[in-house]
C-alpha positions as CSV (number, residue, x, y, z in Angstrom):
1,M,-0.1,0.2,0.1
2,S,1.3,3.4,-1.1
3,G,1.6,6.5,1.3
4,Y,4.3,7.4,4.1
5,H,4.2,6.4,7.8
6,N,4.9,8.6,10.2
7,Y,7.5,10.6,8.5
8,S,9.9,7.9,8.4
9,K,9.5,5.5,6.0
10,S,6.8,4.5,3.6
11,N,3.8,2.2,4.2
12,N,5.9,-0.7,1.8
13,A,9.1,-0.4,3.7
14,V,7.3,-1.1,6.7
15,S,5.4,-3.9,5.4
16,A,8.7,-5.2,4.2
17,E,10.2,-5.1,7.7
18,Q,7.4,-6.9,8.8
19,D,8.3,-9.3,6.5
20,G,12.4,-9.5,7.7
21,R,13.8,-7.1,4.8
22,F,15.5,-4.2,6.0
23,P,18.0,-1.5,5.2
24,A,21.8,-2.9,4.9
25,T,22.7,-1.1,8.2
26,H,19.5,-2.4,10.5
27,A,19.9,-5.9,8.8
28,A,23.9,-6.2,9.6
29,K,23.2,-5.0,13.1
30,L,20.2,-7.8,13.6
31,L,23.3,-10.6,11.6
32,K,26.1,-9.0,13.5
33,L,27.8,-8.4,10.2
34,P,29.5,-5.2,8.8
35,P,27.0,-2.9,7.1
36,G,29.8,-2.6,3.9
37,F,30.0,-6.3,3.5
38,V,25.9,-6.7,3.5
39,R,25.9,-3.9,1.1
40,E,28.5,-5.3,-1.0
41,R,28.5,-8.9,-0.8
42,C,24.9,-9.6,-0.1
43,T,23.1,-8.4,-3.1
44,F,21.6,-11.7,-4.0
45,A,19.5,-11.0,-0.6
46,S,18.0,-8.0,-2.0
47,N,16.4,-8.4,-5.4
48,G,16.3,-5.2,-6.3
49,E,13.9,-4.3,-3.3
50,K,14.1,-0.5,-3.0
51,H,11.9,1.4,-0.7
52,H,11.6,5.3,0.7
53,V,12.9,6.0,4.2
54,S,13.5,9.1,6.0
55,K,11.3,12.5,5.8
56,Y,13.6,13.3,2.9
57,Y,12.2,9.9,0.9
58,N,15.9,8.6,0.3
59,F,15.5,5.5,-1.9
60,V,17.1,2.7,-0.1
61,D,18.2,-1.1,-1.0
62,F,16.5,-3.9,1.6
63,Y,18.0,-7.2,2.1
64,D,16.1,-10.6,3.3
65,T,17.7,-11.3,6.6
66,E,16.6,-15.1,6.4
67,A,18.2,-15.6,2.9
68,I,21.5,-14.3,4.6
69,R,20.6,-16.1,7.4
70,R,20.7,-19.8,5.3
71,W,23.7,-18.3,3.5
72,I,25.7,-17.9,7.0
73,N,24.4,-21.7,8.1
74,N,25.8,-23.3,4.9
75,D,22.4,-23.9,3.3
76,E,23.5,-25.8,0.1
77,D,20.7,-23.7,-2.0
78,A,21.8,-20.2,-0.5
79,I,25.3,-20.7,-1.2
80,E,24.8,-21.4,-4.8
81,E,22.7,-18.3,-5.1
82,A,25.3,-16.4,-3.2
83,G,28.2,-17.7,-5.5
84,G,30.0,-19.0,-2.5
85,S,30.5,-19.9,1.2
86,F,29.8,-17.4,3.7
87,E,33.2,-17.8,5.5
88,A,35.2,-17.4,2.8
89,A,33.5,-14.4,1.6
90,L,33.4,-12.7,4.7
91,A,37.5,-13.3,5.0
92,A,37.9,-11.9,1.4
93,W,36.1,-8.8,2.4
94,K,38.0,-8.3,5.8
95,E,41.3,-8.9,4.0
96,R,40.4,-6.4,1.4
97,Q,39.4,-3.7,4.1
98,A,42.4,-4.5,5.8
99,A,44.7,-4.1,2.5
100,T,42.5,-0.9,1.9
101,R,43.6,0.7,5.3
102,A,47.4,-0.6,5.6
103,S,48.0,0.7,1.8
104,G,47.9,4.5,3.1
105,A,46.3,7.4,1.7
106,V,46.1,8.1,-1.9
107,E,45.7,11.0,-3.5
108,H,43.5,11.6,-7.0
109,I,44.5,15.2,-8.7
110,D,43.0,17.2,-10.9
111,V,39.4,15.9,-10.6
112,T,36.1,16.8,-11.1
113,V,33.8,16.9,-8.0
114,T,30.4,17.3,-7.5
115,W,28.2,17.5,-3.9
116,L,25.2,18.8,-2.4
117,E,25.3,21.5,-0.2
118,W,22.5,22.1,2.1
119,G,21.1,25.1,3.6
120,G,17.9,26.3,4.5
121,T,15.9,25.3,8.0
122,R,15.0,22.3,9.2
123,N,11.4,22.7,8.2
124,F,12.1,24.5,4.4
125,P,15.7,22.7,3.7
126,T,17.1,23.9,0.5
127,V,19.8,22.1,-1.6
128,K,22.2,23.6,-4.2
129,E,24.4,20.8,-6.7
130,R,28.0,22.3,-6.6
131,N,30.6,21.0,-8.9
132,A,34.6,22.1,-8.8
133,D,37.1,21.0,-11.2
134,H,40.8,20.7,-10.6
135,C,40.1,19.3,-7.1
136,T,42.3,16.7,-5.3
137,V,40.8,14.1,-3.1
138,I,42.8,12.3,-0.5
139,D,41.2,8.7,0.1
140,G,42.8,7.2,3.3
141,G,40.9,4.1,3.1
142,G,38.3,4.8,5.7
143,K,34.5,6.0,5.1
144,F,35.1,9.9,4.3
145,L,37.4,11.6,1.7
146,T,39.2,15.0,2.1
147,I,38.3,17.5,-0.8
148,I,41.0,20.4,-1.5
149,L,39.2,22.8,-3.8
150,P,41.4,24.7,-6.2
151,D,41.3,27.8,-3.7
152,G,42.7,25.4,-0.8
153,A,39.6,25.1,1.1
154,S,39.0,21.7,2.3
155,F,36.2,19.5,3.5
156,K,35.5,15.8,4.0
157,K,32.4,13.8,2.5
158,G,31.4,10.2,3.0
159,R,32.1,7.9,0.4
160,D,28.4,7.1,0.4
161,T,27.2,10.3,0.4
162,R,24.0,10.8,-1.8
163,G,24.9,13.0,-4.7
164,F,28.8,13.0,-4.2
165,E,30.5,12.0,-7.2
166,V,34.2,12.0,-8.5
167,R,35.3,11.8,-12.2
168,K,38.4,12.0,-14.0
169,N,38.5,12.7,-17.5
170,G,34.4,12.7,-17.6
171,K,34.3,9.0,-16.4
172,R,33.1,8.1,-12.9
173,M,35.8,6.9,-10.3
174,G,34.7,4.3,-8.1
175,L,35.6,5.9,-4.5
C-alpha cells in the first residue's frame, strides 16, 4: 500500500520490515555483520527491492535477513545463490578492507567533484548542487574522503553520500 508512515518510511518499507527485509545497516546489526559487507556481498538477498525512508524520501535497498541467515548457516541452495561460502566471502572482504587501510592515503589529482550543499531551515530545507574542477581528493581508505578545492579550501564527504561523485576525464571514479 502506498503512502508514508509517520514521516519516517513508506508503508511499503514498514511492510517489508514486518516480512524480515531491512536496510543494510539494520540487517547488519541484526546479523552482527559489517554494513559494508551486507551492501557489497549480499546483493543476492536484495533482489532489487528498494523503498523510501526518512522525511527526505531516500530510496534504499532492503535485504532479506532470512536469506542471509541461510547463507551463514551453510544452506546449499543459499551458497549456490550467493556464489560461494559465507566464511570465504567474509574473510576475503575483511582482508580487502585491511589492505585498503594499510595501503595508506591515495591522492587523486585534477578531478571534478560534484556534491550537494544543504541550507535553509529544518522545516524548509534547500539544496544546491555544487561542482568544482581541478580538485584533489585524498582517499585514506576509511569512510570519508577529503576534498581540496583549487582555492585551497577543504572539506570531507562520506564516500557513500548521496549526490557526491568524483570524475576524472569525464569518467566516474569508483571511490
